[in-house]
C-alpha positions as CSV (number, residue, x, y, z in Angstrom):
1,M,0.0,0.0,0.0
2,N,1.3,3.4,-0.9
3,P,0.9,5.6,2.2
4,T,1.0,8.9,0.2
5,N,-1.8,8.1,-2.3
6,S,-4.2,5.3,-1.4
7,N,-7.7,4.5,0.0
8,I,-8.1,2.8,3.4
9,F,-11.0,0.7,2.0
10,E,-9.1,-0.6,-1.1
11,N,-7.5,-4.0,-1.5
12,I,-9.3,-5.8,1.3
13,P,-9.4,-9.5,0.7
14,H,-12.9,-11.0,0.7
15,Q,-11.9,-13.7,3.2
16,L,-9.4,-13.2,6.0
17,P,-8.1,-16.4,7.6
18,E,-6.0,-14.1,9.9
19,E,-6.3,-10.5,10.9
20,L,-4.7,-8.2,8.4
21,I,-2.2,-5.7,9.9
22,E,-0.5,-3.3,7.5
23,C,1.8,-0.4,8.4
24,I,0.7,2.5,6.3
25,F,2.9,5.2,7.8
26,K,6.0,5.3,10.0
27,Q,8.1,8.2,10.9
28,D,10.1,9.0,14.0
29,N,8.0,8.0,17.0
30,I,4.7,7.4,15.1
31,Q,3.5,4.3,13.4
32,I,0.0,4.1,11.8
33,E,-1.5,0.8,10.9
34,R,-4.6,-0.4,9.0
35,I,-6.1,-3.4,10.7
36,I,-8.8,-5.5,9.1
37,S,-10.7,-8.0,11.3
38,Q,-13.4,-10.4,10.2
39,G,-14.5,-12.4,13.2
40,H,-11.1,-12.1,14.7
41,M,-10.4,-11.7,18.4
42,T,-7.4,-11.9,20.8
43,P,-6.7,-15.6,21.7
44,A,-8.2,-16.7,25.1
45,G,-6.0,-15.7,28.0
46,Q,-3.8,-13.3,26.0
47,W,-3.6,-9.6,26.8
48,Y,-1.7,-6.9,24.9
49,D,0.6,-4.9,27.2
50,Q,2.4,-2.2,25.2
51,D,5.2,0.1,26.2
52,W,3.5,3.0,24.2
53,D,0.2,4.7,23.9
54,E,-2.1,3.6,21.1
55,W,-4.9,5.6,19.6
56,I,-7.5,3.6,17.7
57,L,-10.3,4.7,15.4
58,L,-12.9,2.3,14.1
59,L,-13.7,3.3,10.5
60,Q,-16.1,0.4,9.6
61,G,-17.8,-2.4,11.4
62,E,-17.8,-2.9,15.1
63,A,-15.8,-4.5,17.9
64,I,-15.7,-5.1,21.6
65,L,-12.4,-4.2,23.2
66,R,-11.8,-5.1,26.9
67,Y,-9.4,-3.7,29.5
68,E,-8.2,-6.2,32.0
69,Q,-8.3,-3.7,34.9
70,G,-11.9,-3.3,36.1
71,N,-12.9,-5.8,33.4
72,R,-14.2,-2.8,31.4
73,N,-15.7,-3.3,27.9
74,F,-15.9,-0.8,25.1
75,H,-18.4,-1.6,22.3
76,L,-17.0,0.3,19.4
77,T,-18.9,1.2,16.2
78,A,-17.9,3.2,13.1
79,G,-16.5,6.6,14.1
80,D,-15.6,5.6,17.7
81,Y,-12.1,6.2,18.9
82,L,-10.2,5.3,22.0
83,L,-6.8,6.1,23.6
84,I,-5.2,3.0,25.1
85,P,-2.5,4.3,27.5
86,A,0.8,2.5,27.7
87,H,0.7,-0.7,29.9
88,T,-3.1,-0.9,29.8
89,K,-3.7,-4.6,29.3
90,H,-6.3,-5.0,26.6
91,R,-7.8,-7.4,24.2
92,V,-10.2,-7.6,21.3
93,E,-13.2,-9.7,22.6
94,W,-15.2,-9.8,19.4
95,T,-15.6,-8.6,15.8
96,P,-18.4,-9.7,13.5
97,P,-17.6,-12.7,11.3
98,D,-19.7,-11.5,8.4
99,L,-18.3,-8.0,8.1
100,H,-14.9,-6.4,7.6
101,T,-14.0,-4.3,10.7
102,V,-11.5,-1.6,9.6
103,W,-9.3,0.0,12.3
104,L,-6.8,2.8,12.1
105,A,-4.3,2.3,14.9
106,T,-1.7,5.0,15.7
107,H,1.2,3.9,17.9
108,L,2.9,6.7,19.8
109,H,6.4,5.6,20.7
110,V,7.8,8.2,23.1
């Protein structure tokens, strides 16, 4: 994907046996990824625990994201965004299997 001239909704495979994660921009301390989910979720018992902040924007579809602390769920739909602070253990609990869920994830490495 050409990060200077492309469309976030182009070149999405019809079937996704695995979640698709593509880096579309990286410079200095910022990395932006396009993530496509189709019924994908974080494996049972696994939590993401990152050394950096991550800002996510759900562009299409829906998802349930869970924070370990407080067992807090976020039901995200198109247009929703969330800042995940560094070392906040989180996981994707659900994305619909019959729909492409398109995320824009910005990783802030400071």
